[in-house]
N, C-alpha and C positions, 0 to 999 in steps of 0.2 A: 674544693670540698669533696668529701666522700659521704654519700648517703647510705648508711648501713641498712636502713629499712628497705630502701629501693633495691639494694643488692640482694637481700634475703628473698624478697618477692620475686625478683628475676631468676633466682635459683629454684623457684617453685615452693618455697617454704610457706607455712601458715604462721602469721605473726599475731601477737596478742598485745594490746595496749590497754590504757584506761584513761578516762576523762579526768582532768584536773581543773577545778573551778575555785579551789582554795588558794588564796594569794600569799602563801608563805613559802620561802625557798626550802625550808625543812621538808616540805611535802615532796617536792620533786627530787631532792637529794636522796631521800629514802626510797621512793618508788623506782627511781632510775637504776637502783642497785640491787633489786631483789629478783630481777629476771624479766621484767616487761621489755618487749622489743621497742615500744614507742609510748610516749605520753602525748595526749591530745589536750593542749591548753585551750580552754574554751573562752573565746572572746565574744561569742554570740549571746550566751545566756548567763554568763557570770559577770560580776562587777569589775573585773580586773582591767587595768589600764595597760598601755603599751610598756610603760616603765616596769610595772609589776611582771608582765610577761617576760621581759628581759631578765629580771632578777630570778624568775623561776627557771629559766634556761641555763643560767650561769653554773649552778651546782651540778648540772648534768654533764658538764665537760669531763672528759676522761672516762665516761661510762659507755656502755654499748647500747644505750637507749636513745632513740631518735626523737627530737622535739618537733612536733607538728602543731600548728595553730589553726583553730577554726576562727576565721575573722568574722566580724559582725555581719558582713555582707559581701557580695561579689563586686567589690569596688577596688579599682586599681590603686587608689591612694592608700587604703587600709592594707591591702595585700603587700604593697611596696614596703610599708613600715614594718610589718611583722617579719618580712624576709630580711630587711636591713638589720634588725636586732638579733638575727641568728636562727630563725626557724628554718628547718630543712625541708619544709613544705607546708602546704595549706590544705585544709578540708573546707571547701567552699560551699556554703549553705545555699539551698533553694535554687539549684541549677535544673532547669526544666526543658531546655532546648539546645540544639546544636550551637546556635549563636551565643547563648549564655556560656556554654562550655568553652567555646573559642575565645570569648572575652576573658575568662578565667585564665586560660593558658597564656594569652598575650600579656596579662597583668603580671605573670610570673617570669617572663622571659625578657632578657635584654635584646635590644635591636641587633640584627634586623628581624629576629623571630618574634619579637614582642614589643611592649610599650614600657617596660620597667625602666624607671629613671636610675641613673648611676649615682650611688651614694651609700654603699653597703656597710657603713660604719662598723658595728661590732662584728658582723658576719665575716669581714675580711681582715680584722685586726691581726690574727695570727695565721692567716691563710693567704699567702701571696698569689696562689693560683685560683682564688675565688672567682674572679671575673671570667677566667677562661673555662671554668668547670660548672658554674652555677646553672647555666641553661640545661645542661644534661642531668645534673644531680638533684635540683629542686624537684620535689614531688608535688604533682597537681592531682588532688583527689576531689571529686565533685560529689555532693550529697544528693541522693535520690530520696525525695520525701513527699512527692505528690503523685497523683494518678497521671498527670500530664508528663512528668519526667519518666515514668515507667513506659508510657506509650511511645516516648521518644528515645528509649534506652539504646537502641542500636545506633541511632544518629549521635548520641552523646558519647558512647564508647568509641565510635569511629574517629572522633576528633584527634588529630595528631597532637601529642603533648598531654592529653589526659592519661594519667597513669593508672587510675583506679576509680571505681564508683563505690559509694558507701551508703547503705540504706539507713535512714532515720525512721524507725518503726512507728514512733508515736505520731509524728506529723503525717506520715503516710496513711496511718489508720484514720486520722481526722479527715484527710483529703478524700479518702474512699467512703466516708460516711459511717465509719464504724465507731467513732468516738474514742476507742482505745484499741490497742493491738488485740486481735482475735486469733490466737494460735491454733484454734480448732476450726477455723472458718476457711474452707478451701479457696474461696475467692480472694482471701487475703494472703494466704501462704503461697498460692501459685505465683504471686508477684515475685516472691523471693526466688523461686525456681527460675523465673523468666530473667531476672537480673544476673544470676549465676550463669545461666546458659549463654546470655549475650556476652558476658565477660570472657567465657571460654572461646566463643566465636572470634572475638577480637584479640585474644591472647593477653587479656589484662585482668587483674584480680578484682573480685567483688568483695566488699566487706559490709559489716553492719554493727550497730550498737546492740550489745547483748548484756544480759545479767547472768548471775551464776546459774540460774535455773534453766537458761536456754543456750548457753555458750557452746555446749557440746553439740546441741542440735544445729547451731550455726556452722560449726566446723564440719559436721557430717554432711551438711547440705552442699559444701564446697566453698563457703566463704573463707577467704584467706587473709583478709585485712580487717581484723576485728578488735573491738574494745569490749571490756567486761566491767560493768559497774562504773564507779567513780570514786575519787578520793573521799567525797562527802559520804557516799554510801558505806565505804570501808570504815570510816570513823564511827558512824551510827551503829553499824553491825557489830563492830568490835566492842564498843561500849556496852551495847545491849547484852552481848554474850557474857562479858565480865560482870555486869550488874546482876544478871540472872543467876550466875553462879554464886555471887556474893550473897544475894537475898536467900538463895536456897541453902546456904551453909549455916543459916541460923538454927 
């Protein structure tokens, strides 16, 4: 396999993706062909099943957009299944320590580097070299979303096999006692600087969830593995714009 997202990041590029929680293949077919570098299929907070995730990845074939899955949890059985159906990597939620990061890596790697069982079904259907290349090409991204994970950020970035760290701003804000992201609060925003700095120290990219209002801020801070909004948000925003214009035309 060849992971285009990992290749772009290794070249020092900044990549932009978006979350997908809508379970129809039309969504990923369209989004994968308008310029996004990656799509993040959300298994943690959306209702989609493994079967639905596979169906969402299939129309991405032939595009330059990389499918990454956020599994429900840092669980080797779940991670194995999303990789076997064709994900090019995982964004593992709630990673707080070196040990949890090491576990995520082992779940993604075939022995002797890891614990992943052999049965790559769809992932290897049209790729005879999959087994020989998967350990190098599968991307392991861990989500930084608690004060504890920030305190351990150097330990987490230092783990061999962790390719990137990605901030979840909302859970991070809750963990820090703010209730919601506080973009004007120095104690909150300095955490973002700390994660970017640690990433540069270890030669690995940092990323974050952003919306249209702060995606440029994220890029200017040095975050290189970003998502902006979500398919759900695009649907609502586009509908509201059209409806406002229609109502205003009367």
